[in-house]
BAVO-372184 format. One record per residue (C-alpha): residue in one letter; x, y, z; residue number from 1; chain. Coordinates in Angstrom, 2 decimals. Each point is the difference from the previous one (the first is absolute). Layout:
{aa->A | x->X | y->Y | z->Z | i->NUM | ch->A} .
...
***
This chain:
{aa->X | x->14.99 | y->6.35 | z->13.30 | i->1 | ch->A} .
{aa->X | x->1.88 | y->-3.14 | z->-0.97 | i->2 | ch->A} .
{aa->X | x->-1.61 | y->-2.21 | z->-2.62 | i->3 | ch->A} .
{aa->X | x->-0.20 | y->-2.99 | z->2.33 | i->4 | ch->A} .
{aa->X | x->-2.29 | y->1.79 | z->2.45 | i->5 | ch->A} .
{aa->X | x->-3.08 | y->-0.11 | z->-2.23 | i->6 | ch->A} .
{aa->X | x->-2.37 | y->-2.87 | z->0.58 | i->7 | ch->A} .
{aa->X | x->-2.98 | y->-0.76 | z->-2.18 | i->8 | ch->A} .
{aa->X | x->-3.14 | y->-1.51 | z->1.50 | i->9 | ch->A} .
{aa->X | x->-2.04 | y->-2.27 | z->-2.24 | i->10 | ch->A} .
{aa->X | x->-3.53 | y->1.29 | z->0.41 | i->11 | ch->A} .
{aa->X | x->-2.60 | y->1.89 | z->-1.98 | i->12 | ch->A} .
{aa->X | x->0.08 | y->3.54 | z->1.36 | i->13 | ch->A} .
{aa->X | x->-2.89 | y->1.91 | z->1.46 | i->14 | ch->A} .
{aa->X | x->-1.55 | y->2.71 | z->-2.15 | i->15 | ch->A} .
{aa->X | x->1.78 | y->2.70 | z->2.02 | i->16 | ch->A} .
{aa->X | x->3.33 | y->-1.79 | z->-0.33 | i->17 | ch->A} .
{aa->X | x->-0.55 | y->-0.47 | z->-3.74 | i->18 | ch->A} .
{aa->X | x->-0.85 | y->3.65 | z->-0.54 | i->19 | ch->A} .
{aa->X | x->2.82 | y->1.50 | z->2.09 | i->20 | ch->A} .
{aa->X | x->3.06 | y->-0.94 | z->-2.10 | i->21 | ch->A} .
{aa->X | x->-1.76 | y->0.80 | z->-3.28 | i->22 | ch->A} .
{aa->X | x->-0.77 | y->3.51 | z->1.23 | i->23 | ch->A} .
{aa->X | x->3.57 | y->0.44 | z->1.28 | i->24 | ch->A} .
{aa->X | x->1.55 | y->-0.87 | z->-3.40 | i->25 | ch->A} .
{aa->X | x->-2.43 | y->2.18 | z->-1.98 | i->26 | ch->A} .
{aa->X | x->-2.14 | y->-2.75 | z->-1.53 | i->27 | ch->A} .
{aa->X | x->-3.66 | y->0.66 | z->-0.68 | i->28 | ch->A} .
{aa->X | x->-1.84 | y->-0.39 | z->3.28 | i->29 | ch->A} .
{aa->X | x->-2.77 | y->-2.59 | z->-0.16 | i->30 | ch->A} .
{aa->X | x->-3.26 | y->0.46 | z->1.85 | i->31 | ch->A} .
{aa->X | x->-0.31 | y->-2.22 | z->3.06 | i->32 | ch->A} .
{aa->X | x->-2.76 | y->-2.09 | z->-1.62 | i->33 | ch->A} .
{aa->X | x->2.00 | y->-0.45 | z->-3.18 | i->34 | ch->A} .
{aa->X | x->3.09 | y->-0.98 | z->1.98 | i->35 | ch->A} .
{aa->X | x->-2.01 | y->-2.52 | z->2.05 | i->36 | ch->A} .
{aa->X | x->-1.41 | y->-1.60 | z->-3.15 | i->37 | ch->A} .
{aa->X | x->3.44 | y->-0.17 | z->-1.60 | i->38 | ch->A} .
{aa->X | x->1.62 | y->-1.53 | z->3.05 | i->39 | ch->A} .
{aa->X | x->-2.43 | y->-2.92 | z->-0.10 | i->40 | ch->A} .
{aa->X | x->1.61 | y->-0.94 | z->-3.34 | i->41 | ch->A} .
{aa->X | x->3.40 | y->-0.44 | z->1.68 | i->42 | ch->A} .
{aa->X | x->1.42 | y->-3.47 | z->-0.41 | i->43 | ch->A} .
{aa->X | x->3.05 | y->0.89 | z->2.08 | i->44 | ch->A} .
{aa->X | x->1.31 | y->3.14 | z->1.67 | i->45 | ch->A} .
{aa->X | x->3.03 | y->1.23 | z->1.90 | i->46 | ch->A} .
{aa->X | x->0.03 | y->3.05 | z->2.23 | i->47 | ch->A} .
{aa->X | x->3.14 | y->1.72 | z->1.34 | i->48 | ch->A} .
{aa->X | x->-0.62 | y->1.98 | z->3.17 | i->49 | ch->A} .
{aa->X | x->2.28 | y->2.53 | z->1.64 | i->50 | ch->A} .
{aa->X | x->-0.85 | y->1.62 | z->3.30 | i->51 | ch->A} .
{aa->X | x->-3.73 | y->0.87 | z->-0.07 | i->52 | ch->A} .
{aa->X | x->-0.66 | y->-0.15 | z->-3.73 | i->53 | ch->A} .
{aa->X | x->0.57 | y->-2.14 | z->-3.09 | i->54 | ch->A} .
{aa->X | x->2.84 | y->1.00 | z->-2.30 | i->55 | ch->A} .
{aa->X | x->-0.51 | y->-2.58 | z->-2.70 | i->56 | ch->A} .
{aa->X | x->-2.39 | y->-2.56 | z->-1.36 | i->57 | ch->A} .
{aa->X | x->-0.11 | y->-2.56 | z->-2.75 | i->58 | ch->A} .
{aa->X | x->-2.97 | y->-2.00 | z->-1.29 | i->59 | ch->A} .
{aa->X | x->-0.70 | y->-2.71 | z->-2.50 | i->60 | ch->A} .
{aa->X | x->-3.38 | y->-0.03 | z->-1.68 | i->61 | ch->A} .
{aa->X | x->-1.11 | y->-2.32 | z->-2.75 | i->62 | ch->A} .
{aa->X | x->-2.35 | y->-2.57 | z->-1.40 | i->63 | ch->A} .
{aa->X | x->2.21 | y->-3.09 | z->0.09 | i->64 | ch->A} .
{aa->X | x->1.63 | y->0.55 | z->-3.40 | i->65 | ch->A} .
{aa->X | x->0.75 | y->3.70 | z->-0.07 | i->66 | ch->A} .
{aa->X | x->1.60 | y->1.66 | z->2.99 | i->67 | ch->A} .
{aa->X | x->0.74 | y->3.64 | z->0.77 | i->68 | ch->A} .
{aa->X | x->2.59 | y->1.04 | z->2.52 | i->69 | ch->A} .
{aa->X | x->-0.34 | y->3.33 | z->1.78 | i->70 | ch->A} .
{aa->X | x->2.75 | y->1.47 | z->2.15 | i->71 | ch->A} .
{aa->X | x->0.72 | y->3.42 | z->1.35 | i->72 | ch->A} .
{aa->X | x->1.87 | y->1.47 | z->2.88 | i->73 | ch->A} .
{aa->X | x->0.17 | y->3.30 | z->1.77 | i->74 | ch->A} .
{aa->X | x->3.51 | y->-0.64 | z->1.23 | i->75 | ch->A} .
{aa->X | x->1.83 | y->2.08 | z->2.53 | i->76 | ch->A} .
{aa->X | x->1.57 | y->2.71 | z->-2.13 | i->77 | ch->A} .
{aa->X | x->3.10 | y->-2.03 | z->-0.77 | i->78 | ch->A} .
{aa->X | x->0.78 | y->-1.85 | z->-3.17 | i->79 | ch->A} .
{aa->X | x->-0.13 | y->-2.90 | z->-0.38 | i->80 | ch->A} .
{aa->X | x->-2.50 | y->-0.51 | z->2.78 | i->81 | ch->A} .
{aa->X | x->0.06 | y->-3.79 | z->0.06 | i->82 | ch->A} .
{aa->X | x->-3.76 | y->-0.18 | z->0.36 | i->83 | ch->A} .
{aa->X | x->-0.36 | y->-1.63 | z->-3.41 | i->84 | ch->A} .
{aa->X | x->2.55 | y->-2.62 | z->1.03 | i->85 | ch->A} .
{aa->X | x->-2.28 | y->-0.96 | z->2.88 | i->86 | ch->A} .
{aa->X | x->-2.99 | y->-0.32 | z->-2.37 | i->87 | ch->A} .
{aa->X | x->1.23 | y->-1.46 | z->-3.29 | i->88 | ch->A} .
{aa->X | x->1.44 | y->-3.31 | z->1.26 | i->89 | ch->A} .
{aa->X | x->-3.33 | y->-0.88 | z->1.59 | i->90 | ch->A} .
{aa->X | x->-1.99 | y->0.95 | z->-3.09 | i->91 | ch->A} .
{aa->X | x->2.22 | y->-1.96 | z->-2.37 | i->92 | ch->A} .
{aa->X | x->0.02 | y->-3.01 | z->2.34 | i->93 | ch->A} .
{aa->X | x->-3.79 | y->0.08 | z->0.11 | i->94 | ch->A} .
{aa->X | x->-0.21 | y->0.20 | z->-3.80 | i->95 | ch->A} .
{aa->X | x->2.52 | y->-2.80 | z->-0.56 | i->96 | ch->A} .
{aa->X | x->-1.92 | y->-2.20 | z->2.44 | i->97 | ch->A} .
{aa->X | x->-3.58 | y->0.75 | z->-1.08 | i->98 | ch->A} .
{aa->X | x->-0.04 | y->1.22 | z->-3.62 | i->99 | ch->A} .
{aa->X | x->-0.14 | y->-2.61 | z->-2.75 | i->100 | ch->A} .
{aa->X | x->3.01 | y->-0.23 | z->-2.30 | i->101 | ch->A} .
{aa->X | x->-1.85 | y->1.73 | z->-2.85 | i->102 | ch->A} .
{aa->X | x->-1.36 | y->2.88 | z->2.11 | i->103 | ch->A} .
{aa->X | x->0.41 | y->3.54 | z->-1.27 | i->104 | ch->A} .
{aa->X | x->1.42 | y->2.15 | z->2.77 | i->105 | ch->A} .
{aa->X | x->0.28 | y->3.73 | z->-0.49 | i->106 | ch->A} .
{aa->X | x->1.25 | y->2.89 | z->2.06 | i->107 | ch->A} .
{aa->X | x->-0.01 | y->3.70 | z->-0.84 | i->108 | ch->A} .
{aa->X | x->3.17 | y->1.62 | z->1.28 | i->109 | ch->A} .
{aa->X | x->0.94 | y->3.65 | z->0.17 | i->110 | ch->A} .
{aa->X | x->3.06 | y->2.04 | z->0.79 | i->111 | ch->A} .
{aa->X | x->3.02 | y->-2.13 | z->0.78 | i->112 | ch->A} .
{aa->X | x->-2.06 | y->-2.87 | z->1.40 | i->113 | ch->A} .
{aa->X | x->0.68 | y->-2.09 | z->-3.09 | i->114 | ch->A} .
{aa->X | x->3.54 | y->-0.59 | z->1.23 | i->115 | ch->A} .
{aa->X | x->-1.36 | y->-1.73 | z->3.09 | i->116 | ch->A} .
{aa->X | x->-2.71 | y->-1.88 | z->-1.89 | i->117 | ch->A} .
{aa->X | x->2.56 | y->-1.37 | z->-2.50 | i->118 | ch->A} .
{aa->X | x->1.85 | y->-1.62 | z->2.91 | i->119 | ch->A} .
{aa->X | x->-3.15 | y->-2.07 | z->0.57 | i->120 | ch->A} .
{aa->X | x->-0.38 | y->-1.17 | z->-3.59 | i->121 | ch->A} .
{aa->X | x->-2.21 | y->2.72 | z->-1.49 | i->122 | ch->A} .
{aa->X | x->0.97 | y->1.30 | z->-3.43 | i->123 | ch->A} .
{aa->X | x->-1.18 | y->2.93 | z->-2.10 | i->124 | ch->A} .
{aa->X | x->-2.70 | y->-0.90 | z->-2.51 | i->125 | ch->A} .
{aa->X | x->0.55 | y->2.93 | z->-2.37 | i->126 | ch->A} .
{aa->X | x->0.13 | y->0.27 | z->-2.93 | i->127 | ch->A} .
{aa->X | x->-1.99 | y->-3.24 | z->-0.38 | i->128 | ch->A} .
{aa->X | x->-2.57 | y->1.11 | z->2.54 | i->129 | ch->A} .
{aa->X | x->-0.62 | y->3.33 | z->1.69 | i->130 | ch->A} .
{aa->X | x->-1.77 | y->0.56 | z->3.31 | i->131 | ch->A} .
{aa->X | x->-2.92 | y->2.41 | z->-0.30 | i->132 | ch->A} .
{aa->X | x->-2.53 | y->1.64 | z->2.28 | i->133 | ch->A} .
{aa->X | x->-3.29 | y->1.79 | z->-0.34 | i->134 | ch->A} .
{aa->X | x->-0.71 | y->2.85 | z->2.39 | i->135 | ch->A} .
{aa->X | x->-3.71 | y->-0.67 | z->0.49 | i->136 | ch->A} .
{aa->X | x->-0.33 | y->2.94 | z->2.39 | i->137 | ch->A} .
{aa->X | x->0.60 | y->2.39 | z->-2.93 | i->138 | ch->A} .
{aa->X | x->-2.95 | y->-1.29 | z->-2.05 | i->139 | ch->A} .
***
């Protein structure tokens, strides 16, 4: 599929839509109630549909001074998929328009996604700062 065929829709996804791409890319599946609670914290969201199902989603959550971007895509089995290119311009436009100049904006990236994210102004924080996680489900 050509990159120009992907269209992002600016809307907070339903719980089912939110859970579908995360399952497809191997992320930890959130319970429906947990997903619903998390989605209410969305300040902005973009969903990329294809046929009957979503293939990508991006969200911005935050408290007005600290913002977190979340983006993932299932793609179509080709690389690059172009899904991220339908999501990232909308997320960065939202942040540039709504976040104060001194806001701290972070994004955890994996695989080769950092190449795309750099095109939108994101830079690696290491070695000055390192992203971390805590797998609460293992406690």
